[in-house]
C-alpha positions as CSV (number, residue, x, y, z in Angstrom):
1,I,120.9,148.5,144.8
2,Q,123.9,146.1,145.1
3,P,125.1,144.6,148.4
4,A,128.6,144.9,149.7
5,T,131.1,142.8,147.7
6,T,133.6,141.6,150.3
7,Y,133.4,140.7,153.9
8,R,136.2,139.6,156.2
9,Y,135.9,137.6,159.4
10,R,138.0,135.4,161.6
11,L,138.0,131.8,162.6
12,G,140.7,131.3,165.2
13,S,143.9,132.2,163.3
14,F,142.2,131.9,159.9
15,E,141.2,135.1,158.1
16,I,138.2,134.5,155.9
17,T,137.1,136.7,153.0
18,A,133.7,136.2,151.5
19,I,133.6,137.6,147.9
20,L,130.3,138.3,146.1
21,D,131.0,137.2,142.6
22,F,127.6,138.0,141.2
23,A,124.0,138.6,142.3
24,R,121.1,137.8,140.1
25,R,117.3,138.2,140.3
26,T,115.5,135.0,139.5
27,D,111.7,134.9,138.9
28,K,109.3,132.1,140.0
29,P,111.1,130.6,143.0
30,E,108.6,127.7,142.9
31,T,110.2,126.4,139.7
32,I,113.5,125.9,141.6
33,F,112.6,125.1,145.2
34,G,109.7,122.9,146.3
35,T,109.2,121.6,142.8
36,N,107.2,118.6,144.2
37,Q,104.9,121.0,146.2
38,N,101.9,123.1,145.4
39,P,103.2,126.5,144.2
40,V,100.7,128.1,146.5
41,D,102.5,126.6,149.5
42,V,105.9,127.8,148.3
43,A,104.5,131.3,147.9
44,A,102.9,131.2,151.3
45,L,106.1,130.2,153.0
46,L,108.0,133.0,151.3
47,E,105.4,135.6,152.3
48,R,105.3,134.4,155.9
49,N,109.1,135.1,156.0
50,F,108.6,138.7,154.6
51,L,109.9,137.7,151.1
52,P,108.3,138.3,147.7
53,S,106.6,135.2,146.4
54,D,107.3,135.8,142.7
55,W,111.1,136.5,142.6
56,M,114.2,135.8,144.6
57,M,117.8,137.1,144.7
58,N,120.4,134.5,144.0
59,M,123.9,135.3,145.2
60,F,127.2,133.6,144.4
61,T,129.9,133.7,147.1
62,P,133.3,132.1,146.8
63,L,135.4,132.1,149.9
64,L,139.1,132.8,150.4
65,V,140.7,131.3,153.5
66,N,144.1,132.7,154.6
67,T,145.5,130.1,157.0
68,G,148.7,132.1,157.6
69,S,150.7,129.8,155.4
70,E,148.4,129.5,152.4
71,R,145.6,131.3,150.6
72,I,142.9,128.8,149.8
73,L,140.1,129.7,147.5
74,F,136.8,127.7,147.5
75,D,135.1,127.8,144.1
76,T,135.6,130.4,141.4
77,G,132.3,131.8,140.4
78,L,130.7,132.2,137.0
79,G,133.7,133.6,135.2
80,A,134.0,137.1,133.7
81,A,132.3,136.1,130.4
82,N,129.1,135.4,132.4
83,G,129.3,138.5,134.7
84,G,131.5,137.0,137.4
85,R,133.8,139.5,139.2
86,L,135.9,137.2,141.4
87,V,139.4,138.1,140.2
88,E,138.5,141.8,140.2
89,Q,137.0,141.6,143.7
90,L,140.0,139.6,145.0
91,A,142.4,142.2,143.6
92,A,140.4,145.0,145.2
93,A,140.7,143.2,148.5
94,G,144.4,143.0,148.2
95,I,144.7,139.5,146.9
96,P,146.1,139.2,143.4
97,A,145.2,136.1,141.5
98,D,148.8,134.9,141.4
99,Q,148.9,134.9,145.2
100,V,146.2,132.2,145.5
101,D,148.0,129.0,146.5
102,V,145.1,126.4,146.4
103,V,141.8,126.3,144.6
104,V,139.2,123.9,146.0
105,I,136.3,122.9,143.7
106,T,133.3,121.8,145.8
107,H,131.5,120.5,142.7
108,C,131.4,121.1,138.9
109,H,128.3,123.2,138.3
110,P,129.1,126.1,136.0
111,D,128.7,128.8,138.6
112,H,131.5,127.2,140.6
113,I,134.0,126.4,137.9
114,G,133.3,129.2,135.4
115,G,136.1,131.3,136.8
116,L,138.9,128.6,136.7
117,M,140.0,129.7,133.2
118,V,140.1,133.0,131.3
119,E,140.7,132.8,127.5
120,G,142.1,129.3,127.9
121,R,144.6,130.1,130.6
122,P,144.3,129.4,134.4
123,S,142.9,132.4,136.3
124,F,145.1,131.4,139.3
125,P,148.4,130.6,137.6
126,K,150.4,129.5,140.6
127,A,147.7,127.4,142.4
128,R,147.3,123.7,142.9
129,Y,143.8,122.3,142.9
130,V,141.6,120.1,145.0
131,I,138.4,118.3,143.9
132,G,136.4,115.3,145.1
133,E,137.4,112.1,143.4
134,A,133.9,111.0,142.8
135,E,132.9,114.4,141.4
136,Y,135.7,114.5,138.9
137,Q,135.1,110.9,137.8
138,F,131.4,111.5,137.2
139,W,131.9,114.6,135.0
140,S,134.8,113.2,133.2
141,E,133.0,110.2,131.7
142,P,132.6,110.5,128.0
143,E,128.9,109.8,128.1
144,R,128.3,113.0,130.2
145,L,129.1,115.0,127.0
146,S,125.5,114.5,125.7
147,G,122.1,114.6,127.2
148,P,121.1,116.6,130.3
149,T,124.7,116.7,131.6
150,E,126.2,118.1,128.3
151,G,126.6,121.7,129.3
152,P,128.5,121.2,132.6
153,A,130.5,118.3,131.2
154,K,131.7,120.5,128.3
155,L,132.7,123.2,130.8
156,V,134.6,120.6,132.9
157,A,136.4,119.5,129.7
158,S,137.5,123.1,129.0
159,N,138.1,124.4,132.6
160,V,138.8,121.5,134.9
161,T,140.4,118.7,132.9
162,P,143.3,120.9,131.6
163,L,144.3,121.3,135.3
164,K,144.3,117.6,136.1
165,E,148.1,117.4,136.6
166,K,147.9,120.0,139.3
167,M,145.0,118.3,141.1
168,N,144.6,116.4,144.3
169,F,141.6,114.1,144.3
170,V,140.1,113.8,147.7
171,Q,137.6,111.6,149.5
172,D,135.5,112.0,152.6
173,G,137.7,113.0,155.6
174,A,140.7,113.9,153.6
175,E,142.8,116.8,154.8
176,V,143.1,119.7,152.4
177,A,145.3,121.7,154.7
178,S,146.0,121.8,158.4
179,G,142.5,122.5,160.0
180,I,140.5,121.9,156.7
181,R,138.9,118.5,156.0
182,A,136.7,117.3,153.2
183,M,133.2,116.1,154.1
184,A,131.0,114.1,151.6
185,A,127.8,115.9,151.0
186,F,126.5,114.0,148.0
187,G,123.1,114.6,146.3
188,H,123.3,118.1,144.8
189,T,125.8,116.5,142.5
190,P,127.2,112.9,142.7
191,G,130.4,113.9,144.3
192,H,129.5,117.3,146.0
193,M,131.8,118.1,148.9
194,A,131.5,120.3,151.9
195,F,134.5,121.3,154.1
196,H,135.0,121.5,157.8
197,L,137.3,124.3,159.0
198,E,138.8,124.5,162.5
199,S,141.3,126.9,164.0
200,G,142.0,127.9,167.6
201,G,139.1,125.9,168.9
202,K,136.7,127.6,166.5
203,R,134.7,125.7,163.8
204,L,133.0,126.5,160.6
205,L,131.2,124.3,158.0
206,L,131.7,125.4,154.4
207,G,128.6,123.8,152.9
208,A,128.8,124.9,149.2
209,D,125.4,124.0,147.6
210,F,124.1,121.5,150.2
211,C,121.5,124.2,151.2
212,N,120.8,127.0,148.7
213,H,118.0,129.2,150.1
214,Y,118.0,130.5,153.7
215,V,114.2,130.0,154.0
216,L,113.1,127.3,151.5
217,S,116.0,125.0,152.0
218,L,116.2,125.3,155.8
219,Q,112.6,125.5,156.8
220,R,111.6,122.8,154.3
221,P,114.7,120.6,153.9
222,D,112.7,117.8,152.3
223,W,111.3,119.8,149.5
224,E,112.8,118.9,146.2
225,V,115.2,121.3,144.4
226,R,115.4,121.4,140.6
227,F,119.2,121.5,140.5
228,D,119.7,118.6,142.8
229,A,120.9,115.6,140.8
230,D,119.7,113.0,143.3
231,K,116.8,114.7,145.1
232,A,116.3,112.1,147.8
233,K,120.0,112.0,148.6
234,A,120.2,115.8,148.6
235,A,117.4,116.0,151.1
236,E,119.0,113.4,153.3
237,T,122.3,115.3,153.2
238,R,120.6,118.6,154.1
239,R,119.0,117.1,157.1
240,R,122.2,115.3,158.3
241,I,124.3,118.5,158.0
242,L,121.6,120.8,159.4
243,D,121.2,118.5,162.4
244,M,124.9,118.6,163.0
245,L,125.0,122.4,162.8
246,A,122.1,122.9,165.1
247,A,123.3,120.4,167.6
248,D,126.9,121.6,167.7
249,R,125.9,125.3,167.4
250,I,128.6,126.1,164.9
251,P,128.4,128.6,162.1
252,F,128.2,127.7,158.5
253,T,128.6,129.4,155.1
254,S,126.9,128.3,152.0
255,Y,127.4,129.6,148.4
256,H,124.0,131.0,147.7
257,M,123.0,132.3,151.1
258,P,122.4,136.1,151.4
259,F,125.8,137.8,151.3
260,P,128.0,137.5,153.3
261,A,126.5,134.0,153.4
262,V,127.4,133.0,157.0
263,G,125.2,132.2,160.0
264,Y,123.8,129.6,162.4
265,V,121.1,127.0,162.4
266,E,118.5,126.3,165.0
267,R,115.7,123.7,164.9
268,S,112.2,124.9,164.5
269,A,109.0,123.7,166.1
270,E,107.7,122.7,162.6
271,G,110.4,120.1,162.1
272,G,112.6,122.2,159.9
273,Y,115.3,124.7,160.7
274,R,115.8,128.4,160.9
275,F,118.8,130.4,159.6
276,V,120.2,133.0,162.0
277,P,122.6,135.4,160.2
278,A,125.9,136.1,161.9
279,S,126.3,139.6,163.1
280,Y,129.5,140.5,165.0
281,Q,130.3,137.1,166.6
282,M,133.1,136.3,164.0
283,L,134.7,139.7,163.6
284,T,137.4,139.1,166.2
């Protein structure tokens, strides 16, 4: 059974389209989340939340924001060679690839940059690109091409570096477009960026991979995550952003949340947080 593949909602005058690029079953959640915990405790938390303890569903959700003057795509999925369906799903939603004006890269993990190129050509031929300056610098260093960073760095070299002349390198607080600002969310990768969207007095935080499981990452934000480069910094970033979301009562979207990957955050009595999926609040 596959979930829906596109979901549209509004943020002021912005029209937002969530696109499910891919959904994948992954076994042994305890090998990814809570890697510094007793696996029994990870299983118990999942079971308490009505989830299986031995597998999880990982979803990959790029976002297309139509501001009225530009179509801005955040991340590009895994790429067709790895099962990604972003270009196909965008076309089905009435958005041909050549009508994407801006592509924002939140960070350079393969499931976010895999769809930038197809057979050596840009998937979004008329777009300009935005990436965090620190993120690009980290993955572009020659020493990244060996050791544990080798795989992503080689993909950066083939998919990101060729687009350098069309790229805008941003830092914390930089304006990507009117109503869209970059926000440093380092830890998952050295230059990982989130983005704050605001239109018509409405706000949304696009969190990318700052928080990747709606139970394990929110209810236990200090638990270590295998794919976080700097685990202590990533946990600090999770708490900082989740605190802000809970205090300001604004919605957020995050790349690996259950599709359509948008909801709210409330503090829990245990010291963590709880994910509240959006229902109809953002449909008008």
